[in-house]
Backbone as numpy.savetxt, mean C-alpha at the origin, in Angstrom:
# Nx Ny Nz CAx CAy CAz Cx Cy Cz
21.74 13.61 -11.02 21.19 14.66 -10.21 19.71 14.43 -10.01
19.35 14.53 -8.74 17.91 14.46 -8.36 17.65 15.36 -7.21
16.55 16.11 -7.32 16.09 16.93 -6.22 14.56 16.94 -6.19
13.93 16.40 -5.16 12.53 16.40 -4.98 12.17 17.11 -3.70
11.12 17.94 -3.72 10.72 18.68 -2.56 9.22 18.49 -2.37
8.83 18.12 -1.18 7.47 18.04 -0.79 7.18 18.96 0.41
5.97 19.65 0.42 5.65 20.51 1.51 5.38 19.73 2.75
4.93 18.47 2.71 4.53 17.73 3.83 5.37 16.50 3.84
6.20 16.40 4.85 7.06 15.20 5.01 6.25 14.05 5.63
5.22 14.33 6.38 4.51 13.24 7.11 3.79 12.29 6.24
3.15 12.87 5.19 2.40 11.88 4.34 3.37 10.99 3.53
4.56 11.52 3.32 5.59 10.62 2.62 6.10 9.53 3.60
6.16 9.94 4.87 6.54 8.90 5.89 5.49 7.84 5.93
4.23 8.22 5.90 3.13 7.26 5.92 3.21 6.35 4.74
3.48 6.94 3.57 3.66 6.14 2.33 4.81 5.07 2.45
5.95 5.50 3.00 7.03 4.54 3.11 6.67 3.49 4.16
5.93 3.82 5.28 5.52 2.81 6.21 4.58 1.76 5.51
3.72 2.27 4.62 2.77 1.39 3.96 3.49 0.45 2.96
4.65 0.82 2.51 5.40 -0.02 1.58 6.28 -1.00 2.38
6.96 -0.44 3.35 7.96 -1.19 4.07 7.42 -2.31 4.94
6.08 -2.18 5.27 5.51 -3.23 6.07 5.53 -4.59 5.35
5.64 -4.55 3.99 5.67 -5.78 3.23 7.06 -5.96 2.48
7.72 -4.84 2.16 8.87 -4.89 1.27 10.16 -4.54 2.04
11.16 -5.34 2.01 12.43 -5.04 2.70 13.28 -4.03 1.95
13.50 -4.29 0.73 14.27 -3.36 -0.05 13.76 -3.35 -1.53
13.93 -2.18 -2.06 13.27 -2.06 -3.47 13.88 -0.84 -4.17
13.44 -0.62 -5.35 13.97 0.48 -6.18 12.95 1.46 -6.48
13.13 2.77 -6.06 12.22 3.83 -6.57 12.73 4.30 -7.91
11.75 4.58 -8.71 12.06 5.14 -10.03 11.55 6.56 -10.19
12.41 7.53 -10.33 12.02 8.94 -10.60 12.15 9.24 -12.06
11.07 9.72 -12.61 11.05 10.08 -14.10 10.17 11.31 -14.25
9.91 11.64 -15.52 9.06 12.78 -15.85 7.65 12.61 -15.26
7.23 11.36 -15.11 5.81 11.15 -14.55 5.75 11.23 -13.06
6.87 11.16 -12.36 6.83 11.21 -10.91 7.70 10.24 -10.26
7.35 9.82 -9.03 8.11 8.82 -8.29 7.21 7.55 -8.19
7.87 6.48 -8.53 7.13 5.18 -8.53 7.93 4.09 -7.90
7.26 3.01 -7.40 7.90 1.86 -6.88 6.94 0.67 -7.17
7.52 -0.37 -7.63 6.81 -1.66 -7.80 7.57 -2.85 -7.36
7.12 -3.61 -6.41 7.96 -4.70 -5.85 7.10 -5.72 -5.23
7.63 -6.97 -5.13 6.98 -8.08 -4.49 7.58 -8.32 -3.09
6.92 -8.83 -2.12 7.45 -9.16 -0.85 8.36 -10.44 -1.08
9.26 -10.70 -0.09 10.19 -11.87 -0.27 9.50 -13.19 -0.61
8.27 -13.46 -0.06 7.58 -14.68 -0.36 6.83 -14.70 -1.67
6.74 -13.47 -2.30 5.97 -13.28 -3.56 4.52 -13.57 -3.46
3.98 -13.38 -2.24 2.51 -13.55 -2.01 1.83 -12.24 -2.46
2.61 -11.14 -2.16 1.90 -9.82 -2.45 2.81 -8.92 -3.35
2.16 -7.97 -3.93 2.91 -6.95 -4.73 2.44 -5.57 -4.39
3.28 -4.65 -4.30 3.00 -3.23 -4.03 3.28 -2.40 -5.24
2.34 -1.49 -5.60 2.50 -0.58 -6.75 2.20 0.77 -6.21
3.31 1.62 -6.12 3.21 2.99 -5.46 3.44 4.03 -6.55
2.62 5.12 -6.45 2.83 6.21 -7.43 2.58 7.55 -6.70
3.47 8.47 -7.00 3.40 9.83 -6.48 3.61 10.74 -7.76
2.67 11.34 -8.24 2.75 12.11 -9.46 3.62 13.34 -9.40
4.19 13.75 -10.48 5.15 14.86 -10.50 4.48 16.13 -9.97
3.19 16.35 -10.28 2.55 17.54 -9.84 2.38 17.65 -8.33
2.56 16.56 -7.60 2.47 16.52 -6.19 3.64 17.24 -5.47
4.68 17.42 -6.19 5.91 17.91 -5.65 6.00 19.47 -5.78
6.50 20.10 -4.78 6.80 21.53 -4.89 7.90 21.79 -5.85
8.91 20.93 -5.84 9.97 21.03 -6.79 10.35 19.56 -7.28
10.49 19.41 -8.53 10.77 18.07 -9.07 11.86 18.26 -10.17
13.08 17.87 -9.81 14.25 18.04 -10.77 14.91 16.71 -10.92
14.75 16.03 -12.09 15.29 14.76 -12.31 15.93 14.78 -13.72
17.11 14.24 -13.83 17.79 14.09 -15.17 17.46 12.76 -15.72
16.49 12.64 -16.68 16.14 11.40 -17.26 15.44 10.49 -16.25
15.84 9.23 -16.24 15.23 8.25 -15.30 16.28 7.95 -14.27
15.94 8.16 -13.00 16.85 7.91 -11.87 16.30 6.72 -11.05
17.14 5.77 -10.71 16.74 4.64 -9.92 17.49 4.69 -8.63
16.64 4.58 -7.56 17.14 4.61 -6.19 16.85 3.28 -5.47
17.88 2.49 -5.29 17.77 1.26 -4.56 17.91 1.55 -3.09
16.93 1.20 -2.26 16.93 1.57 -0.81 16.58 0.45 0.12
17.10 0.38 1.32 16.68 -0.40 2.37 15.48 0.23 2.99
14.25 -0.30 2.74 13.08 0.42 3.10 12.79 0.42 4.63
13.28 -0.56 5.23 13.15 -0.63 6.71 13.97 0.58 7.36
15.14 0.76 6.88 16.00 1.83 7.38 15.36 3.14 6.99
15.00 3.33 5.71 14.35 4.54 5.26 13.09 4.92 6.11
12.35 3.93 6.45 11.17 4.08 7.34 11.57 4.72 8.71
12.69 4.10 9.18 13.18 4.59 10.46 13.55 6.09 10.41
14.26 6.46 9.34 14.65 7.84 9.09 13.40 8.71 8.93
12.44 8.22 8.12 11.22 9.03 7.92 10.37 9.18 9.23
10.53 8.26 10.15 9.79 8.41 11.41 10.33 9.65 12.19
11.40 10.29 11.83 11.92 11.44 12.48 11.21 12.75 11.95
10.37 12.54 11.00 9.62 13.75 10.38 8.68 14.30 11.48
8.61 15.63 11.53 7.74 16.33 12.43 6.51 16.94 11.66
5.39 17.17 12.33 4.20 17.46 11.67 4.24 18.69 10.61
5.10 19.67 10.90 5.18 20.82 9.95 6.41 20.81 9.14
7.11 19.70 9.12 8.35 19.64 8.33 8.04 19.50 6.83
8.82 20.18 5.98 8.90 19.89 4.58 9.94 18.87 4.35
10.03 18.24 3.13 10.90 17.20 2.86 11.64 17.41 1.55
12.98 17.24 1.63 13.75 17.33 0.35 14.52 16.00 0.25
14.40 15.39 -0.98 15.25 14.23 -1.27 16.16 14.57 -2.40
17.48 14.37 -2.21 18.42 14.72 -3.31 19.58 13.77 -3.41
20.00 13.59 -4.61 21.26 12.78 -4.87 22.03 13.54 -5.88
23.27 13.79 -5.60 24.20 14.45 -6.56 24.69 13.40 -7.49
25.31 13.87 -8.58 25.76 12.90 -9.67 26.77 11.95 -9.22
27.62 12.38 -8.27 28.73 11.52 -7.79 28.46 10.85 -6.52
27.25 11.03 -5.95 26.97 10.48 -4.63 26.41 9.08 -4.65
26.69 8.26 -3.65 26.09 6.90 -3.54 25.16 6.90 -2.37
24.66 8.11 -2.04 23.77 8.26 -0.90 22.61 9.14 -1.18
21.38 8.90 -0.65 20.29 9.75 -0.74 20.23 10.71 0.43
20.23 11.98 0.20 20.06 12.92 1.30 18.60 13.17 1.54
18.17 12.95 2.80 16.83 13.12 3.28 16.86 14.30 4.20
16.25 15.46 3.75 16.35 16.70 4.52 14.97 17.15 5.01
14.84 17.20 6.37 13.65 17.73 7.02 13.86 19.30 7.38
12.92 20.08 6.90 13.06 21.53 7.24 11.82 21.95 7.94
12.01 22.45 9.18 10.97 22.94 10.00 11.56 24.00 10.88
11.43 23.76 12.26 12.12 24.58 13.29 13.59 24.44 13.11
14.00 23.31 12.69 15.43 23.03 12.41 15.57 22.40 11.08
16.78 22.42 10.47 17.06 21.65 9.25 17.89 20.49 9.56
17.31 19.28 9.33 18.07 18.09 9.64 18.27 17.26 8.40
19.52 16.82 8.20 19.88 16.08 7.03 20.38 14.72 7.37
19.78 13.65 6.81 20.21 12.29 6.94 20.74 11.85 5.59
21.86 11.09 5.68 22.40 10.47 4.45 22.12 8.91 4.55
21.33 8.50 3.50 20.86 7.14 3.51 21.57 6.38 2.27
22.31 5.38 2.52 23.04 4.67 1.51 22.14 4.15 0.43
22.58 4.24 -0.81 21.90 3.63 -1.95 22.49 2.20 -2.15
21.66 1.29 -2.44 22.00 -0.07 -2.60 21.62 -0.68 -3.95
22.29 -1.70 -4.36 21.97 -2.41 -5.62 20.82 -3.32 -5.33
19.74 -3.15 -6.11 18.57 -3.97 -5.96 18.28 -4.62 -7.35
18.43 -5.98 -7.35 18.16 -6.61 -8.63 16.64 -6.68 -8.81
16.13 -6.11 -9.88 14.66 -6.08 -10.01 14.36 -6.24 -11.55
13.47 -7.20 -11.78 13.02 -7.37 -13.17 11.71 -6.54 -13.30
11.27 -6.29 -14.50 10.08 -5.52 -14.78 8.93 -6.36 -14.30
8.03 -5.70 -13.45 6.94 -6.49 -12.88 5.65 -5.97 -13.50
5.00 -6.87 -14.35 3.65 -6.52 -14.87 2.62 -6.74 -13.85
1.55 -5.90 -13.82 0.44 -6.07 -12.93 -0.35 -7.32 -13.39
-0.86 -8.10 -12.52 -1.73 -9.20 -12.87 -2.90 -8.75 -13.76
-3.16 -9.50 -14.82 -4.29 -9.19 -15.67 -5.44 -10.12 -15.31
-6.44 -9.43 -14.61 -7.53 -10.16 -14.05 -8.83 -9.54 -14.51
-9.79 -10.34 -14.97 -11.14 -9.78 -15.30 -11.97 -9.96 -14.01
-11.87 -8.90 -13.21 -12.62 -8.96 -11.86 -14.09 -9.08 -12.01
-14.69 -9.78 -11.10 -16.14 -9.96 -11.04 -16.85 -8.96 -10.16
-16.11 -8.35 -9.31 -16.75 -7.35 -8.37 -15.79 -6.29 -8.01
-16.35 -5.12 -7.79 -15.56 -3.94 -7.35 -16.39 -3.23 -6.27
-15.67 -2.85 -5.20 -16.38 -2.11 -4.06 -15.56 -1.15 -3.42
-16.20 -0.13 -2.83 -15.50 0.80 -2.01 -15.98 0.62 -0.60
-15.03 0.49 0.35 -15.36 0.21 1.73 -14.66 1.18 2.59
-15.25 1.64 3.70 -14.55 2.54 4.64 -13.37 1.69 5.29
-12.24 2.38 5.41 -11.06 1.64 5.90 -11.32 1.10 7.30
-11.91 1.92 8.17 -12.13 1.42 9.61 -13.00 0.17 9.64
-13.94 0.04 8.71 -14.81 -1.10 8.68 -13.99 -2.35 8.36
-13.16 -2.19 7.31 -12.28 -3.30 6.96 -11.25 -3.66 8.12
-10.64 -2.59 8.63 -9.60 -2.80 9.64 -10.29 -3.45 10.89
-11.50 -3.07 11.25 -12.11 -3.70 12.42 -12.44 -5.16 12.16
-12.92 -5.41 10.92 -13.30 -6.75 10.60 -12.11 -7.67 10.62
-10.94 -7.24 10.17 -9.74 -7.99 10.26 -9.28 -8.26 11.74
-9.39 -7.26 12.51 -9.09 -7.39 13.96 -10.03 -8.49 14.60
-11.28 -8.44 14.27 -12.24 -9.43 14.79 -11.82 -10.83 14.41
-11.34 -11.04 13.11 -10.97 -12.34 12.56 -9.75 -12.90 13.25
-8.85 -11.96 13.66 -7.64 -12.50 14.34 -7.90 -13.27 15.65
-9.10 -13.03 16.19 -9.49 -13.79 17.39 -9.84 -15.22 17.12
-10.10 -15.47 15.82 -10.61 -16.79 15.38 -9.52 -17.67 14.63
-8.84 -16.97 13.59 -8.06 -17.70 12.70 -6.84 -16.86 12.15
-5.98 -17.58 11.39 -4.90 -16.82 10.68 -5.29 -16.52 9.32
-6.43 -16.94 8.88 -6.90 -16.61 7.50 -8.31 -16.07 7.60
-8.68 -15.33 6.49 -10.03 -14.76 6.44 -10.60 -14.94 5.06
-11.91 -15.18 5.00 -12.59 -15.31 3.66 -13.27 -13.95 3.39
-12.97 -13.35 2.28 -13.63 -12.13 1.85 -14.55 -12.51 0.70
-15.80 -12.04 0.66 -16.71 -12.35 -0.31 -17.69 -11.25 -0.65
-18.35 -11.36 -1.70 -19.26 -10.31 -2.16 -20.38 -10.91 -3.11
-21.56 -10.41 -2.88 -22.62 -10.67 -3.82 -23.46 -9.44 -4.07
-24.53 -9.48 -4.73 -25.27 -8.27 -5.17 -25.70 -7.52 -3.94
-25.87 -8.08 -2.83 -26.49 -7.44 -1.63 -25.55 -7.06 -0.56
-24.34 -7.63 -0.52 -23.42 -7.42 0.60 -22.03 -7.77 0.33
-21.11 -7.24 1.16 -19.72 -7.71 1.35 -19.61 -8.40 2.67
-18.91 -9.51 2.64 -18.73 -10.20 3.94 -17.36 -10.64 4.20
-17.04 -10.81 5.52 -15.78 -11.33 6.08 -16.08 -12.44 6.99
-15.46 -13.65 6.76 -15.75 -14.84 7.51 -14.41 -15.55 7.95
-14.47 -16.10 9.16 -13.33 -16.84 9.68 -13.88 -17.95 10.46
-13.13 -19.06 10.47 -13.56 -20.19 11.38 -12.36 -21.11 11.68
-12.43 -21.66 12.85 -11.39 -22.53 13.33 -11.90 -23.30 14.51
-11.12 -24.01 15.24 -11.57 -24.71 16.41 -12.02 -23.77 17.54
-11.56 -22.48 17.35 -11.97 -21.51 18.36 -13.36 -20.91 18.20
-14.00 -21.23 16.99 -15.33 -20.72 16.70 -15.41 -20.15 15.27
-16.48 -19.29 15.06 -16.62 -18.72 13.78 -16.92 -17.21 13.88
-16.66 -16.51 12.79 -17.00 -15.11 12.64 -17.73 -14.93 11.29
-18.84 -14.23 11.31 -19.53 -13.86 10.09 -19.86 -12.34 10.21
-19.20 -11.54 9.37 -19.39 -10.07 9.44 -19.90 -9.69 8.05
-21.12 -9.13 8.04 -21.77 -8.70 6.77 -22.00 -7.22 6.73
-21.62 -6.60 5.64 -21.91 -5.18 5.41 -22.85 -5.08 4.20
-24.06 -4.68 4.44 -25.10 -4.63 3.44 -24.91 -3.47 2.43
-25.26 -3.66 1.21 -25.16 -2.61 0.18 -25.88 -1.34 0.57
-26.92 -1.45 1.28 -27.75 -0.32 1.68 -27.00 0.54 2.67
-25.95 -0.01 3.31 -25.22 0.77 4.35 -24.17 1.65 3.60
-24.68 2.74 3.06 -23.76 3.57 2.23 -22.65 4.26 3.03
-22.86 4.38 4.32 -21.81 4.99 5.15 -20.55 4.11 5.28
-20.85 2.79 5.30 -19.76 1.77 5.43 -19.31 1.31 4.12
-20.26 1.14 3.10 -20.04 0.58 1.85 -20.55 1.48 0.77
-19.78 2.49 0.46 -20.25 3.58 -0.50 -20.50 3.07 -1.91
-19.80 2.02 -2.29 -20.03 1.59 -3.72 -19.89 0.08 -3.79
-20.83 -0.52 -4.53 -20.75 -2.05 -4.73 -21.25 -2.26 -6.16
-20.30 -2.84 -6.97 -20.61 -3.28 -8.31 -20.32 -4.78 -8.46
-21.26 -5.58 -8.78 -21.05 -6.99 -8.78 -21.56 -7.63 -10.11
-20.69 -8.19 -10.92 -21.07 -8.95 -12.12 -21.41 -10.45 -11.77
-20.52 -11.00 -10.91 -20.69 -12.33 -10.42 -20.21 -12.39 -8.96
-20.88 -13.22 -8.22 -20.37 -13.48 -6.82 -18.96 -13.87 -6.77
-18.19 -13.39 -5.77 -16.78 -13.73 -5.67 -16.47 -14.05 -4.16
-15.57 -14.94 -3.91 -15.20 -15.30 -2.62 -13.73 -15.93 -2.63
-12.88 -15.48 -1.78 -11.54 -16.05 -1.71 -11.04 -15.93 -0.24
-10.08 -16.82 0.05 -9.47 -16.81 1.41 -8.07 -16.24 1.32
-7.68 -15.36 2.34 -6.45 -14.73 2.34 -5.77 -14.83 3.72
-4.38 -14.69 3.75 -3.73 -14.65 5.03 -4.00 -13.32 5.77
-4.39 -13.46 7.00 -4.78 -12.34 7.74 -3.63 -11.37 8.06
-2.44 -11.90 8.30 -1.38 -11.03 8.66 -0.97 -10.07 7.47
-1.10 -10.61 6.24 -0.76 -9.76 5.05 -1.82 -8.77 4.86
-3.04 -9.10 5.01 -4.15 -8.18 4.78 -4.10 -7.06 5.84
-3.83 -7.43 7.10 -3.79 -6.44 8.17 -2.67 -5.42 7.87
-1.48 -5.93 7.46 -0.41 -5.06 7.08 -0.75 -4.13 5.93
-1.47 -4.67 4.97 -1.84 -3.88 3.78 -2.74 -2.75 4.10
-3.67 -2.96 4.99 -4.67 -1.87 5.28 -4.25 -0.94 6.39
-3.07 -1.27 7.03 -2.64 -0.52 8.17 -2.39 0.91 7.83
-1.93 1.20 6.56 -1.62 2.58 6.15 -2.71 3.46 5.77
-3.95 2.91 5.67 -5.15 3.70 5.21 -5.72 4.41 6.45
-6.00 5.69 6.22 -6.67 6.54 7.29 -8.04 5.96 7.53
-8.43 5.88 8.78 -9.66 5.16 9.17 -10.93 5.71 8.42
-10.92 6.96 8.07 -12.09 7.52 7.40 -12.00 7.61 5.87
-10.96 6.91 5.31 -10.78 7.00 3.90 -11.48 5.79 3.26
-11.60 5.84 1.87 -12.19 4.75 1.16 -11.05 3.74 0.68
-11.33 2.48 0.84 -10.46 1.52 0.23 -11.19 0.84 -0.87
-10.55 0.74 -2.03 -11.09 0.08 -3.19 -10.66 -1.37 -3.33
-11.58 -2.28 -3.38 -11.28 -3.67 -3.53 -11.83 -4.23 -4.82
-11.06 -5.03 -5.56 -11.47 -5.65 -6.78 -11.32 -7.17 -6.55
-12.33 -7.95 -6.81 -12.36 -9.35 -6.43 -12.79 -10.32 -7.58
-12.21 -11.50 -7.56 -12.68 -12.61 -8.36 -12.38 -13.87 -7.60
-13.24 -14.86 -7.62 -13.03 -16.07 -6.81 -11.66 -16.76 -7.16
-10.93 -17.09 -6.14 -9.69 -17.85 -6.31 -8.68 -17.14 -7.21
-8.68 -15.76 -7.14 -7.79 -14.95 -7.91 -7.19 -13.85 -6.99
-6.03 -13.29 -7.29 -5.51 -12.24 -6.46 -6.48 -11.05 -6.19
-6.50 -10.62 -5.02 -7.21 -9.41 -4.61 -6.47 -8.17 -4.97
-7.10 -7.25 -5.53 -6.54 -5.83 -5.78 -7.12 -5.00 -4.68
-6.28 -4.28 -3.94 -6.69 -3.40 -2.90 -5.96 -2.08 -3.04
-6.59 -0.93 -3.01 -5.86 0.32 -3.22 -6.50 1.40 -2.44
-5.70 2.47 -2.06 -6.23 3.65 -1.36 -5.15 4.76 -1.53
-5.61 5.92 -1.12 -4.75 7.14 -1.22 -4.05 7.40 0.13
-2.90 7.83 0.13 -2.17 8.36 1.26 -1.71 9.77 0.96
-2.49 10.72 1.41 -2.20 12.12 1.02 -2.36 12.23 -0.55
-1.29 12.68 -1.19 -1.25 12.77 -2.64 -0.80 11.56 -3.35
-0.38 10.55 -2.58 0.14 9.35 -3.17 -1.01 8.31 -3.33
-0.79 7.41 -4.27 -1.69 6.31 -4.51 -0.90 5.00 -4.36
-1.51 4.11 -3.55 -0.86 2.77 -3.36 -1.83 1.65 -3.64
-1.31 0.69 -4.40 -2.13 -0.39 -4.77 -1.42 -1.74 -4.46
-2.13 -2.73 -3.98 -1.58 -3.97 -3.61 -2.31 -5.08 -4.35
-1.57 -6.18 -4.61 -2.14 -7.42 -5.12 -1.74 -8.55 -4.07
-2.75 -9.29 -3.67 -2.52 -10.36 -2.70 -3.04 -11.66 -3.19
-2.20 -12.64 -3.29 -2.59 -13.99 -3.79 -3.49 -14.68 -2.75
-4.47 -15.42 -3.21 -5.39 -16.15 -2.36 -4.78 -17.50 -1.94
-5.41 -18.02 -0.82 -5.12 -19.38 -0.49 -6.17 -20.26 -1.27
-5.75 -21.10 -2.16 -6.64 -21.88 -2.91 -7.11 -23.11 -2.07
-8.43 -23.15 -1.89 -8.97 -24.19 -1.03 -9.44 -25.37 -1.96
-9.13 -26.61 -1.56 -9.57 -27.79 -2.29 -10.94 -28.15 -1.78
-11.82 -28.54 -2.72 -13.23 -28.92 -2.38 -13.25 -30.19 -1.56
């Protein structure tokens, strides 16, 4: 038995979009702490860690720990039918093999989404002693990535005591985009123990930041030639990504 109710269906839709852009199918876990999902993309280049705390729900009724294996692409399509003033109810009866997705607004609409078997091992978060941590406005990062797509399929992200930078180069030319620490509007926070620089695939990074509201803060944690940790809030939910770097040979 599971019944979860949220006042706002749209922010949950945005959360599913932010997960499904990388993950095809995965298992949500509902427990006393809330609703969680942790999964790697098929290529295992990236990992998504999603959390929505119990207190975020209008109603939260779960018997023990409930696992919901779902086709996230299809769930995203269903969630795209949410209207701005809809509330959302998710429920599974004890004998059901389907998740009921109920939108309540001007009308009450119920979708039945099949539950699937998802083989998933426990995924530990990477243990990294990061050298730098910064908060960056989402639109600054999103625009920088769009600029880089004109040049290359990869982008170098770096940080030192004075700035955060995004660089790309190829036969098409070069891009050097620097955001100085003094620009608090764009770079609200910058903490650097050691300089850090790594190269990442642009398509993955672009997908990762797509779900962030343009005026929100994105938290980045960096270490040279180590996975990037990037996180932000979507409404009441928190989503964190780890992205493996492309290791460059000297």
